[in-house]
ROFI-267278 format. One record per residue: residue number from 1; x, y, z of N, C-alpha, C in turn. Coordinates in steps of 0.1 Angstrom, whole numbers. Each point is the difference from the previous one (the first is absolute). Example, Ala and Ser with C-alpha at 12.3 -4.5 7.8 and 13.67 -1.06 7.14 Angstrom:
BEGIN
<pt n="1" n_x="132" n_y="-57" n_z="78" ca_x="-9" ca_y="12" ca_z="0" c_x="9" c_y="12" c_z="0"/>
<pt n="2" n_x="-4" n_y="11" n_z="-7" ca_x="9" ca_y="11" ca_z="0" c_x="-8" c_y="11" c_z="8"/>
***
This chain:
BEGIN
<pt n="1" n_x="-159" n_y="-192" n_z="87" ca_x="-7" ca_y="-3" ca_z="-14" c_x="-14" c_y="-2" c_z="0"/>
<pt n="2" n_x="-6" n_y="3" n_z="-13" ca_x="-14" ca_y="-2" ca_z="-1" c_x="-3" c_y="-14" c_z="-3"/>
<pt n="3" n_x="-8" n_y="-7" n_z="8" ca_x="-3" ca_y="-14" ca_z="-2" c_x="-13" c_y="-3" c_z="-8"/>
<pt n="4" n_x="-6" n_y="11" n_z="-5" ca_x="-10" ca_y="-1" ca_z="-10" c_x="4" c_y="-4" c_z="-13"/>
<pt n="5" n_x="-3" n_y="-11" n_z="-6" ca_x="3" ca_y="-4" ca_z="-12" c_x="-6" c_y="9" c_z="-12"/>
<pt n="6" n_x="-12" n_y="6" n_z="4" ca_x="-5" ca_y="8" ca_z="-11" c_x="2" c_y="15" c_z="1"/>
<pt n="7" n_x="9" n_y="3" n_z="8" ca_x="5" ca_y="15" ca_z="1" c_x="6" c_y="5" c_z="-13"/>
<pt n="8" n_x="-5" n_y="11" n_z="-4" ca_x="8" ca_y="6" ca_z="-12" c_x="15" c_y="2" c_z="3"/>
<pt n="9" n_x="6" n_y="0" n_z="-11" ca_x="16" ca_y="3" ca_z="2" c_x="2" c_y="15" c_z="5"/>
<pt n="10" n_x="10" n_y="2" n_z="8" ca_x="2" ca_y="12" ca_z="6" c_x="13" c_y="8" c_z="-7"/>
<pt n="11" n_x="-1" n_y="12" n_z="0" ca_x="12" ca_y="8" ca_z="-8" c_x="11" c_y="-2" c_z="10"/>
<pt n="12" n_x="12" n_y="1" n_z="-6" ca_x="14" ca_y="1" ca_z="8" c_x="-1" c_y="13" c_z="7"/>
<pt n="13" n_x="3" n_y="-1" n_z="13" ca_x="0" ca_y="13" ca_z="9" c_x="14" c_y="4" c_z="2"/>
<pt n="14" n_x="5" n_y="8" n_z="-9" ca_x="13" ca_y="5" ca_z="1" c_x="3" c_y="10" c_z="10"/>
<pt n="15" n_x="-11" n_y="6" n_z="6" ca_x="2" ca_y="9" ca_z="12" c_x="10" c_y="11" c_z="-3"/>
<pt n="16" n_x="-2" n_y="10" n_z="-10" ca_x="7" ca_y="11" ca_z="-2" c_x="2" c_y="9" c_z="14"/>
<pt n="17" n_x="11" n_y="3" n_z="4" ca_x="3" ca_y="4" ca_z="12" c_x="7" c_y="13" c_z="2"/>
<pt n="18" n_x="10" n_y="3" n_z="-8" ca_x="7" ca_y="14" ca_z="0" c_x="2" c_y="5" c_z="-14"/>
<pt n="19" n_x="0" n_y="12" n_z="-2" ca_x="1" ca_y="7" ca_z="-13" c_x="10" c_y="12" c_z="3"/>
<pt n="20" n_x="7" n_y="2" n_z="-13" ca_x="8" ca_y="14" ca_z="0" c_x="-1" c_y="5" c_z="-15"/>
<pt n="21" n_x="-2" n_y="12" n_z="-1" ca_x="-1" ca_y="6" ca_z="-13" c_x="14" c_y="7" c_z="-3"/>
<pt n="22" n_x="4" n_y="0" n_z="-14" ca_x="12" ca_y="7" ca_z="-3" c_x="-4" c_y="14" c_z="0"/>
<pt n="23" n_x="11" n_y="8" n_z="-1" ca_x="-1" ca_y="16" ca_z="1" c_x="-9" c_y="6" c_z="-10"/>
<pt n="24" n_x="-1" n_y="-6" n_z="-11" ca_x="-9" ca_y="6" ca_z="-10" c_x="-15" c_y="-5" c_z="0"/>
<pt n="25" n_x="-1" n_y="-10" n_z="9" ca_x="-15" ca_y="-6" ca_z="2" c_x="-3" c_y="-9" c_z="-12"/>
<pt n="26" n_x="8" n_y="-3" n_z="-8" ca_x="-4" ca_y="-9" ca_z="-11" c_x="2" c_y="-14" c_z="2"/>
<pt n="27" n_x="8" n_y="-5" n_z="11" ca_x="2" ca_y="-14" ca_z="2" c_x="-1" c_y="-2" c_z="15"/>
<pt n="28" n_x="-6" n_y="-11" n_z="3" ca_x="-3" ca_y="-5" ca_z="13" c_x="6" c_y="-14" c_z="3"/>
<pt n="29" n_x="6" n_y="-2" n_z="10" ca_x="6" ca_y="-13" ca_z="5" c_x="-10" c_y="-5" c_z="11"/>
<pt n="30" n_x="-6" n_y="-12" n_z="-1" ca_x="-10" ca_y="-4" ca_z="7" c_x="6" c_y="-14" c_z="5"/>
<pt n="31" n_x="-1" n_y="-4" n_z="14" ca_x="4" ca_y="-11" ca_z="6" c_x="-11" c_y="-9" c_z="2"/>
<pt n="32" n_x="2" n_y="-13" n_z="-5" ca_x="-11" ca_y="-10" ca_z="2" c_x="4" c_y="-10" c_z="13"/>
<pt n="33" n_x="-5" n_y="3" n_z="12" ca_x="5" ca_y="-6" ca_z="11" c_x="-6" c_y="-15" c_z="2"/>
<pt n="34" n_x="-10" n_y="-3" n_z="-6" ca_x="-7" ca_y="-14" ca_z="2" c_x="-6" c_y="-1" c_z="14"/>
<pt n="35" n_x="0" n_y="-13" n_z="5" ca_x="-5" ca_y="-2" ca_z="12" c_x="11" c_y="-8" c_z="8"/>
<pt n="36" n_x="-3" n_y="-1" n_z="13" ca_x="10" ca_y="-9" ca_z="8" c_x="2" c_y="-14" c_z="-6"/>
<pt n="37" n_x="-10" n_y="-6" n_z="-4" ca_x="0" ca_y="-13" ca_z="-4" c_x="7" c_y="-2" c_z="-15"/>
<pt n="38" n_x="-5" n_y="12" n_z="-7" ca_x="6" ca_y="0" ca_z="-15" c_x="6" c_y="14" c_z="-1"/>
<pt n="39" n_x="12" n_y="1" n_z="4" ca_x="7" ca_y="13" ca_z="-1" c_x="2" c_y="6" c_z="-15"/>
<pt n="40" n_x="-3" n_y="11" n_z="-3" ca_x="3" ca_y="5" ca_z="-13" c_x="15" c_y="3" c_z="-2"/>
<pt n="41" n_x="4" n_y="2" n_z="-13" ca_x="16" ca_y="3" ca_z="-2" c_x="0" c_y="8" c_z="-12"/>
<pt n="42" n_x="-8" n_y="9" n_z="-2" ca_x="0" ca_y="9" ca_z="-12" c_x="-1" c_y="15" c_z="3"/>
<pt n="43" n_x="6" n_y="7" n_z="-9" ca_x="-3" ca_y="14" ca_z="0" c_x="-3" c_y="4" c_z="-15"/>
<pt n="44" n_x="-12" n_y="7" n_z="-1" ca_x="-6" ca_y="4" ca_z="-12" c_x="6" c_y="12" c_z="-4"/>
<pt n="45" n_x="2" n_y="2" n_z="-13" ca_x="4" ca_y="14" ca_z="-5" c_x="-12" c_y="4" c_z="-8"/>
<pt n="46" n_x="-8" n_y="12" n_z="4" ca_x="-11" ca_y="2" ca_z="-7" c_x="2" c_y="14" c_z="-6"/>
<pt n="47" n_x="-6" n_y="2" n_z="-13" ca_x="0" ca_y="11" ca_z="-7" c_x="-14" c_y="7" c_z="5"/>
<pt n="48" n_x="1" n_y="11" n_z="6" ca_x="-10" ca_y="6" ca_z="8" c_x="-10" c_y="8" c_z="-11"/>
<pt n="49" n_x="7" n_y="4" n_z="-11" ca_x="-7" ca_y="7" ca_z="-10" c_x="-9" c_y="-9" c_z="-8"/>
<pt n="50" n_x="8" n_y="-12" n_z="-5" ca_x="-9" ca_y="-10" ca_z="-8" c_x="-7" c_y="-10" c_z="10"/>
<pt n="51" n_x="3" n_y="-1" n_z="13" ca_x="-7" ca_y="-8" ca_z="7" c_x="2" c_y="-14" c_z="-4"/>
<pt n="52" n_x="14" n_y="-4" n_z="-1" ca_x="3" ca_y="-12" ca_z="-4" c_x="13" c_y="-5" c_z="9"/>
<pt n="53" n_x="1" n_y="-13" n_z="1" ca_x="11" ca_y="-6" ca_z="5" c_x="9" c_y="-2" c_z="-10"/>
<pt n="54" n_x="14" n_y="7" n_z="3" ca_x="10" ca_y="-1" ca_z="-9" c_x="10" c_y="-11" c_z="3"/>
<pt n="55" n_x="1" n_y="-3" n_z="12" ca_x="9" ca_y="-11" ca_z="3" c_x="-5" c_y="-7" c_z="14"/>
<pt n="56" n_x="3" n_y="-13" n_z="2" ca_x="-1" ca_y="-8" ca_z="11" c_x="14" c_y="-3" c_z="5"/>
<pt n="57" n_x="5" n_y="5" n_z="10" ca_x="14" ca_y="-3" ca_z="5" c_x="0" c_y="-9" c_z="10"/>
<pt n="58" n_x="7" n_y="-10" n_z="3" ca_x="1" ca_y="-9" ca_z="10" c_x="10" c_y="6" c_z="10"/>
<pt n="59" n_x="-5" n_y="1" n_z="12" ca_x="8" ca_y="5" ca_z="12" c_x="0" c_y="-10" c_z="10"/>
<pt n="60" n_x="4" n_y="3" n_z="12" ca_x="1" ca_y="-10" ca_z="11" c_x="-15" c_y="-2" c_z="4"/>
<pt n="61" n_x="-2" n_y="-11" n_z="8" ca_x="-12" ca_y="-5" ca_z="6" c_x="-8" c_y="11" c_z="9"/>
<pt n="62" n_x="-12" n_y="3" n_z="-2" ca_x="-7" ca_y="8" ca_z="9" c_x="5" c_y="14" c_z="1"/>
<pt n="63" n_x="-1" n_y="7" n_z="-12" ca_x="5" ca_y="13" ca_z="-1" c_x="-9" c_y="11" c_z="7"/>
<pt n="64" n_x="7" n_y="8" n_z="9" ca_x="-7" ca_y="8" ca_z="9" c_x="2" c_y="16" c_z="-1"/>
<pt n="65" n_x="12" n_y="4" n_z="-6" ca_x="3" ca_y="14" ca_z="0" c_x="8" c_y="2" c_z="-13"/>
<pt n="66" n_x="-3" n_y="13" n_z="-7" ca_x="7" ca_y="4" ca_z="-12" c_x="2" c_y="13" c_z="1"/>
<pt n="67" n_x="12" n_y="5" n_z="-4" ca_x="4" ca_y="15" ca_z="1" c_x="7" c_y="3" c_z="-15"/>
<pt n="68" n_x="-1" n_y="11" n_z="-3" ca_x="8" ca_y="5" ca_z="-12" c_x="14" c_y="6" c_z="4"/>
<pt n="69" n_x="9" n_y="-3" n_z="-6" ca_x="14" ca_y="5" ca_z="1" c_x="-2" c_y="15" c_z="-6"/>
<pt n="70" n_x="7" n_y="9" n_z="7" ca_x="0" ca_y="14" ca_z="-5" c_x="4" c_y="1" c_z="-16"/>
<pt n="71" n_x="8" n_y="-9" n_z="-5" ca_x="4" ca_y="0" ca_z="-14" c_x="-13" c_y="-2" c_z="-9"/>
<pt n="72" n_x="-10" n_y="-5" n_z="6" ca_x="-13" ca_y="-3" ca_z="-8" c_x="1" c_y="-12" c_z="-9"/>
<pt n="73" n_x="11" n_y="-5" n_z="-1" ca_x="3" ca_y="-12" ca_z="-9" c_x="-3" c_y="-13" c_z="8"/>
<pt n="74" n_x="1" n_y="-1" n_z="12" ca_x="0" ca_y="-12" ca_z="8" c_x="-11" c_y="1" c_z="12"/>
<pt n="75" n_x="-7" n_y="-12" n_z="0" ca_x="-7" ca_y="-3" ca_z="13" c_x="4" c_y="-11" c_z="9"/>
<pt n="76" n_x="1" n_y="2" n_z="12" ca_x="4" ca_y="-10" ca_z="8" c_x="-12" c_y="-6" c_z="8"/>
<pt n="77" n_x="0" n_y="-13" n_z="0" ca_x="-11" ca_y="-8" ca_z="6" c_x="4" c_y="-8" c_z="11"/>
<pt n="78" n_x="-7" n_y="1" n_z="13" ca_x="4" ca_y="-10" ca_z="11" c_x="-11" c_y="-9" c_z="0"/>
<pt n="79" n_x="4" n_y="-13" n_z="3" ca_x="-8" ca_y="-12" ca_z="1" c_x="1" c_y="-6" c_z="14"/>
<pt n="80" n_x="-11" n_y="-2" n_z="6" ca_x="-1" ca_y="-5" ca_z="13" c_x="9" c_y="-14" c_z="3"/>
<pt n="81" n_x="-2" n_y="-8" n_z="-9" ca_x="7" ca_y="-14" ca_z="-1" c_x="13" c_y="-1" c_z="-8"/>
<pt n="82" n_x="6" n_y="10" n_z="-1" ca_x="13" ca_y="0" ca_z="-7" c_x="10" c_y="8" c_z="6"/>
<pt n="83" n_x="12" n_y="-4" n_z="1" ca_x="9" ca_y="7" ca_z="7" c_x="6" c_y="10" c_z="-9"/>
<pt n="84" n_x="-5" n_y="3" n_z="-12" ca_x="7" ca_y="9" ca_z="-10" c_x="-11" c_y="10" c_z="-5"/>
<pt n="85" n_x="3" n_y="13" n_z="-3" ca_x="-7" ca_y="9" ca_z="-6" c_x="2" c_y="-2" c_z="-14"/>
<pt n="86" n_x="-10" n_y="2" n_z="-10" ca_x="2" ca_y="-1" ca_z="-12" c_x="0" c_y="14" c_z="-7"/>
<pt n="87" n_x="9" n_y="3" n_z="-8" ca_x="2" ca_y="13" ca_z="-7" c_x="-5" c_y="-2" c_z="-13"/>
<pt n="88" n_x="-9" n_y="7" n_z="-5" ca_x="-7" ca_y="-1" ca_z="-13" c_x="5" c_y="11" c_z="-8"/>
<pt n="89" n_x="5" n_y="-2" n_z="-11" ca_x="4" ca_y="9" ca_z="-12" c_x="-13" c_y="3" c_z="-6"/>
<pt n="90" n_x="-5" n_y="14" n_z="2" ca_x="-13" ca_y="2" ca_z="-6" c_x="0" c_y="1" c_z="-16"/>
<pt n="91" n_x="12" n_y="3" n_z="-6" ca_x="2" ca_y="1" ca_z="-13" c_x="0" c_y="-13" c_z="-8"/>
<pt n="92" n_x="7" n_y="-11" n_z="7" ca_x="2" ca_y="-12" ca_z="-4" c_x="-12" c_y="-10" c_z="3"/>
<pt n="93" n_x="-7" n_y="5" n_z="9" ca_x="-12" ca_y="-8" ca_z="7" c_x="5" c_y="-13" c_z="4"/>
<pt n="94" n_x="11" n_y="-1" n_z="8" ca_x="5" ca_y="-11" ca_z="6" c_x="8" c_y="2" c_z="13"/>
<pt n="95" n_x="0" n_y="-9" n_z="8" ca_x="9" ca_y="1" ca_z="12" c_x="15" c_y="0" c_z="-5"/>
<pt n="96" n_x="7" n_y="10" n_z="4" ca_x="15" ca_y="2" ca_z="-3" c_x="9" c_y="-2" c_z="11"/>
<pt n="97" n_x="-5" n_y="-1" n_z="13" ca_x="8" ca_y="-3" ca_z="9" c_x="-8" c_y="-4" c_z="13"/>
<pt n="98" n_x="6" n_y="-5" n_z="10" ca_x="-4" ca_y="-3" ca_z="14" c_x="8" c_y="6" c_z="10"/>
<pt n="99" n_x="-6" n_y="2" n_z="12" ca_x="7" ca_y="6" ca_z="10" c_x="-4" c_y="-9" c_z="13"/>
<pt n="100" n_x="10" n_y="-4" n_z="8" ca_x="-4" ca_y="-8" ca_z="11" c_x="-4" c_y="8" c_z="11"/>
<pt n="101" n_x="-13" n_y="-3" n_z="5" ca_x="-6" ca_y="10" ca_z="11" c_x="-4" c_y="-8" c_z="11"/>
<pt n="102" n_x="-1" n_y="-14" n_z="-1" ca_x="-5" ca_y="-9" ca_z="11" c_x="-15" c_y="-2" c_z="-2"/>
<pt n="103" n_x="-5" n_y="-10" n_z="8" ca_x="-14" ca_y="-4" ca_z="-1" c_x="-8" c_y="7" c_z="6"/>
<pt n="104" n_x="-13" n_y="3" n_z="-4" ca_x="-11" ca_y="9" ca_z="6" c_x="2" c_y="14" c_z="-1"/>
<pt n="105" n_x="9" n_y="5" n_z="-8" ca_x="2" ca_y="14" ca_z="-3" c_x="-14" c_y="5" c_z="-6"/>
<pt n="106" n_x="-8" n_y="10" n_z="7" ca_x="-12" ca_y="4" ca_z="-6" c_x="-1" c_y="15" c_z="-4"/>
<pt n="107" n_x="10" n_y="9" n_z="2" ca_x="-4" ca_y="13" ca_z="-3" c_x="14" c_y="6" c_z="-6"/>
<pt n="108" n_x="-1" n_y="10" n_z="-9" ca_x="12" ca_y="6" ca_z="-7" c_x="0" c_y="13" c_z="-3"/>
<pt n="109" n_x="10" n_y="7" n_z="3" ca_x="1" ca_y="14" ca_z="-3" c_x="13" c_y="2" c_z="-6"/>
<pt n="110" n_x="2" n_y="8" n_z="-11" ca_x="12" ca_y="4" ca_z="-7" c_x="2" c_y="13" c_z="2"/>
<pt n="111" n_x="12" n_y="4" n_z="4" ca_x="4" ca_y="14" ca_z="2" c_x="0" c_y="7" c_z="-14"/>
<pt n="112" n_x="-2" n_y="13" n_z="1" ca_x="-2" ca_y="8" ca_z="-13" c_x="13" c_y="-1" c_z="-9"/>
<pt n="113" n_x="11" n_y="-2" n_z="6" ca_x="12" ca_y="-1" ca_z="-8" c_x="5" c_y="-14" c_z="-2"/>
<pt n="114" n_x="-11" n_y="-9" n_z="0" ca_x="2" ca_y="-13" ca_z="-4" c_x="9" c_y="-9" c_z="9"/>
***
């Protein structure tokens, strides 16, 4: 912590960490990992064309990996400090399911047939 009482306020450091684009390139899912002391727990849904944040979706603490399901409708997020993967429905802009994967899962590959 900064002990200087005159220090200017600092911005929140959300630490964007991983990103995936939908097949049409119009939407991005960006994970906000945060820090070890203050883990993040959000996935941003970004409209790439408009350059706007469409949604902030709560996922497990310290999200580290995201992949698109071949159906194009779902993104799966792994979070280091959660034993569950979050399944995001990109149409509804919400977590639609969770999958037990164990703690410290850090990478994800989805087969072409789902």
